[in-house]
Residue, then its C-alpha position, 0 to 999 in steps of 0.5 A: m349942578w344937580r341941585n339946580i337941575l332938581k329945582q328946575r325939575l321941581f318947578f316943572d313938576l309943580g306946574i304939571v301937578g297944578a295943571i292936573c288939579l285945575l283940570a280936575i277941579a274944572p269939570v267938578k265945578a261944572q258938575e256941581v254948579p250947572k249953568e243954564d244954556t242962554s245961547s238960544t232965546k227960543i220960546p217954547r210952545l205950549s205943547d212943549i211944556q212938561i207938566p209934572y202932574t196932571s191931577v190932584k191924585d197924582w200930586l198927592l201920590a208923589q208927595t207921599e212916595v216913601i224913600q227907602v234908606t238901605g244903609v247906615r254907615l259911620s265915617s270918621t273925618n278930621d272934624g269927627l264922625e259922619i252918619i251917612l244914610e244911603t239912598s238913591a232918591s233925588d226928591k226934596l226932603q223935609t226934616s224937623t228937629t227937636s231936643e229932648g233932655n240930653s238928646f237931639i232928635a231929627d225926624i225925616p218924613n216920607t222915608q223908611l229904613r230898610l237895612a239888610t241887618g234889620d230895621s234899626f241901627r244903634q251905636e254906643n260911644a261913637i265919639a267923645g261926648i256922644t253916648e248913643i246914636t240910633v236910627t229907627n223907623l218912627d212909623s211906616k213913613t218916618i225915620r227918626i235919628r236920635v243922638t244922645g249926649e253925655a253932658g247935655a243935648p248936642k248943639v246942632e247946625l243945619f245946612d246944605s252941602d253937595e252931599g245932601l242934608v247935613f246936621g253939624i252936631t257938637p257934643a255938650i262939653s263936660s267938666t271931666s271930658q278929656q277929648p273935647p270936640p272941635q268947634t263945628p263950622e259956622t253958619e249964618e243962622q243958628p237953629s233953635s231947639e225947634t227947627a222949622p222944616e227945611q227943604p234942601s234938595a239932595q242930588d241924584d244918587q247922593p246920601i243924606e249926611l248927618v255930621v257929628t263933630g267930635t273926636q275918637d274916644g280913645e278906646y281900643n278900636v280905631q276906625i280911621a288913620p288919616s295921618s297915614t292914609k292922608i285921606d279922611v275915610p274909614l279903614r274899612d274903605i282902604p285896600q290895605s292892612i293898617q293896624v292902630v295901637p291907640r293911646q288907651v292901649l299904651e296907657d293900660r300896658q304902661v308902655t315906657r318905650l315906643d317900640e313896645f307897641t309891637d307886642n300888639v300888632s301882628g307880624v312886627q318885631r322890634i330891633f333893639g338897635f342903638g341907644t333909644a332909636s327904634g327899628y323893626n322887622i315887618r312881615g318878615l323883612f327888615a324895615g330899618y330904623e327909619n319911621l314916620r312922625n305925623g307922616f314925615r320921615d324920621l330917620g332913626n332918631p330917638r323919641d319919647i312916648a310922652n306926646v304920642e297919641r297913637v301908633e299906626v302900622l302900614k303893612g306892606p310897601s308904602s312908596v306911593l304915599y311915602g316914597s323912597g326914604s327908607s327900607s320901611a317903604l318895602s315891608g311896612l311903615v310905623n307912623t307915630v301920631t302926636k297929641k294935638p291941642l284940645d279946645s277945653p282945658f285939660y291938665q294931667g300929672q303922672l308919676t311912674i316908678g318901678s324896678f331897677d330904679f325907674y323914675r318918670p314924672s310927666i305932665d300933659i296940659t292943654g286948652p284955649l289961649l283965647s276966649d274965642r278958642s281961636a288959639l289952642y295950646r298943648l304942652n307935654v314934659a317928661y323926665e326919666n332916670s333909670n338903671s337897668y336889669r343889665d349891669f352898669v347900664s343906665r339912662e337919663n332923658f328930658f323931653i319937652a313938646p309944645v304945640l300951638t294951633l291957630q284958627l286963622s279963619p273959619r276955613t284956615t288953621l296953622t299948627t306948629e309943633f316943637e320937640y326937644l329930647d336930651y338923652s344920655y345912656i350907656f351903650d349896651k350892644g348885648l351879647p355876642l352871636d354865639p350859642v354860648s351866650l344863651q348860658l349867660p345870665v341876663n344881667r351880664f354886661i360885656g362892656e366896661p363900667n365907669l366909662d363915658p356915656t353916649t349923649g345927645n339931643v334931638a330937636s324937631i319942628t313941624g308946621n302944618f297949614e290947612h285951608q278948606f277952599s270948599e266942602n270938597w277941596k282942601f290945601r295942605q302944606g307941611l314942613n318938618a326939620t329934625i336934627n340929631n346930634t350925638e356924642v359917642g362916649n367910650a363906653r360904646i363897646y363892640s364885641i369883635s369875635l369870640r375866641d376858640d375857647g368859647r369864653t374870651l371875647d375880643r373888643t373895641s371901644s369907639i368915640g366920636a360925633q354923629k349928626t343926622e339932618n332931615y328936612s321935608s316939605q309936603t304940598e298936597i291938594l285933596g278933593k272930592f268930586n263926581t264923574g257921572s255916577l262915580r265918586h272920587n276922593v283924590l290926593f295930589g302931592v309933591e314932596l321935597a326932602r333932604f337927608k344927611y348923615g355925617y360921622d367921625i368915629f375913632e376906635s381903640p382896641l380894648d382888652p378882651i374879657d372872659i364872658f363867663n367870669p368877667v373882670y372889669g377895669a380895662r381902659p381904651g388906649e389911643f384912639t385913631l380915626s376909623f372912618a369919617g364920612e358924610q352921606g345923604g340925598d335929595n329927593i323929589g316925589i310927585y304922587v297921586q291917589d284916587l279912591i273911586e266909589i263905583l257903587p256904595n259897596l265897591k271901591i277902587s284905589a289907584g295911585g302912583r308916585f314918581d321919585l327922583v333921588d340924588s344920593f352921595y357919599k363923601d370921604r371927610p378926611t379928603n373932602t372928596v365925593v367918592n360916589e354919587q348916583t341918581d335913581s328914579r322910578f315910578s311906583p304904582r299901586v292898585g287896590i279894590v274893596y268890596q263890601p257885601s254888608q256894612f260890617t264886612s270889607v273884602y280887599f285886594n292890592w298890588t303894590n310896587a316900590f323901590v328904595p335907594q340905599i342912601f344911608s348904607r355903604s359897603r366896606t369899599g365905600e361903593q354905593f348899593k343898587p336900590e332895593i325893589g319890592e313887589q307885594f300881592e295882598i288879599g284880606i277881609k275886614q270884619d266888624f262885630f258886636d255893633s262895630r265895637v270890635s274890628a278884625t283884619l285877616a290878611l294874606y300876602q306875598i312880598t318879593r324884595q330884591n337887592v336886599l342889604t344884610p350885615d357884612p360878615v367881615d364887619r357886621n357892626n359897620f357895613s352891609i352887603q347886598t344879598g340878592e332876593q328875599r321872599s316873605r309870605g304869610i297870614e296875619l290876624d288882628i282884633a281890637g275893640e270892646i266886646l262888652p261894656g268894660w271888657k276890651v281886647i287887642a289880639s294878633y296872630a302871624y304866620i311868616d314864611a320868609a327866606v332868601t331866594e337868590d344870593n351869591v353869599i348866603p345859602i338859599g332858604n336861609r331865614p331872615a334874622g329875628v323873624p319867628e314863623h309863628s307869633a301871637s299876642l293878647w292884651s285884655t282889660y276888664e273894668i267894673q262899670n257900676g256899684n261900689l267897685q266901679g272903676l276897679g280893673f284888671g289886665l292880662g297879656l300874653v306874648y308868644a314867639a316861635e324860635r328865631e334865627v339870629s343872623l344871616p347866614n343862619t348859624f343858630t336859633v334862640p328858643s321860643y317863649l311865652r311871656t305873661d303880663a298883668s295889671v290891676f288899676y283903679r280909675r275915678s273921674n279925675y285920677r288913676v292908680g295902677l300896677n303893671i307886672k311885666n314878664l310875670f313868670d320871669v321867662k328868659y328870652y332874647e331880642v335879635d337884631g342880626f348883629s348880637l343878642l340882647p336878653a329881654a327884661p326879667l320880671t318888672l314892676l311899674g306903679t303909676f299914679a295920674v291925676e287930672f283936672 
């Protein structure tokens, strides 16, 4: 019955959203295309006619009036990068263009550059294929824009838009380009290298806009995250701390596990969890194992790094855009963005070998399927086989990810992605939560060798359809289905408790089957329009989602083990059903967001989302629904951005969020109350060195109620609600290229997190695994010229203060400082590198609230990659 109600509610809400969209579009169209009033046929008298000029002198003065350009901004879009010249003039503008060597040149007469920072603007390597962009005063009445290409002069298309004068520029394709730009929009007439002056009229208070199409160059400083923000605006315009770890950083560090990105982001700690799944603490609070994959929910599924383009971290509650899918919506979200097809051929093969018998070959190939580039493909394949620094632990994975993009029309695209991961691993839950575990060697294994591994596979398919109705309005439909099947081998052993002698550990072994299903639909309309002097960038969306997690777990007692002097060889006895159930939910979310530009340097973001969630828990042996409940809530968010200069943004946001506890349960099978969160955040975003380096400083406070923590009676299987937790702190993130060849990404976080209300846990206890102070630095330098050009070195530091191991607090693990290093040699079509992780073999631990896991000791990874 509920699902019928849900469908009826869906159609009702879709109707509301559709009506809102039509109401929003209607006045915009009226404003964009003003119609003359033909209701009157009154003929004006001669005295009523307004004569614009009364003399030749007045006419000449009007023609030579100089228009001042007071700002130059770079703004990323789905198609590449926009260069926006800010002016309030409404006069008709003349533009002449030409080509000179590898440069495209545009001269705009009767204009003058008057920037707060000087009379010129310069940006190097803004996008792939474009080496330099400059905007200067050619003389006292002419602005010159010069765009220099890497392989040749960029291709230019000149056309009008409601933003003013637009130049579509495509970088000339190089034979060695790894990130070729997408094709520019088609126009009826292609300009030659010498273009006659055009006279498009710019609307009142609108900028001139120069559009350079291409893709980000894959460096350390990423200025846009459309997959996470859902709109194509620079991060400097978003009133929220969003950090991006691009592919270049992952490659330079030789990351082999997705969760290693946490070393480069402030206030985020990884939780080693189960098998290959990744979980996180964000801003001092548990964010769970439920993350995002290209903006779709990914409920704790293991993933491979092969097709990852970048990792985006949204700090703080994110319910407005991503709803109530997980506890991540309260403290932050991790969104993994995958590689997309390129429109020029690119082929790469890579082999990585390293310590503990690590072996990983992979390929990445992409290009057009048809000569007109209307069909593009990409294929990533990887295989991994390795042992571990932990005794008797091993892993084997096979991964394949094909992608197909079809250009159905100049305004319509369809992208289909498929991922398949087959995995096998020996379950390793680390060491018991007891101070004596700190005395054990890092390789100590408390399970049993020669038992069956855990095996499984994850299959995921995603479809994204986009249609551009006009320059300002876009429709987007996304669908995703992900299924994870796991067969738990009897090598999955839990520690139960350490006896009073401090060395004998009671254990249990488990087997069984688990299946996770996740289905999502996102329907969105994006638009840009004006209401008077206000500029709007709006998003309307409806999300439908279904989640289900089923399990049949059998357990058997296993002989205890002496953790200081283990004797292996125990075998589990007869397995009996321990627990079997199915839990999940149906969710409908309706959301809206509007980024309003009040002034060129003042923006307000306002949004909200209404979620309706029907969750259930079913006992499988009796096939009885034990608990079923419905939760609904409206989650608002308000933010403001003030930009005193083109390099500085000061922002504030207030956010409210909630999360129903769909996938958690108590020992009695009762459903939990939804978690509720509220955040206040203030921060500043600053660009340095001509925007080559960006920094974000944030101060925040999050209050979280109805928080789940491990049940002290059965920490491995059940949770309890502890009441209220509060986290507040300071974060600093820096990323970019300080000098040519010298790149850096660094972070610092101070976190004051504590239990503030609880009936079980003492007030003031600190959440598990969260350091009060943490910091990181990764920096590389690559020689830019001479005989040693391409030779580079890297150095990394990761620091964390002492951390509590559990709630309630019992003891802490010590602080640590880890050092990483690398040396590499890069040429046009190949790269050789050696990475050393934990250079000084520091002993430290990862904490998940259930147990301790000693981190990896000194590890070597060698890589050879070749490109065609």
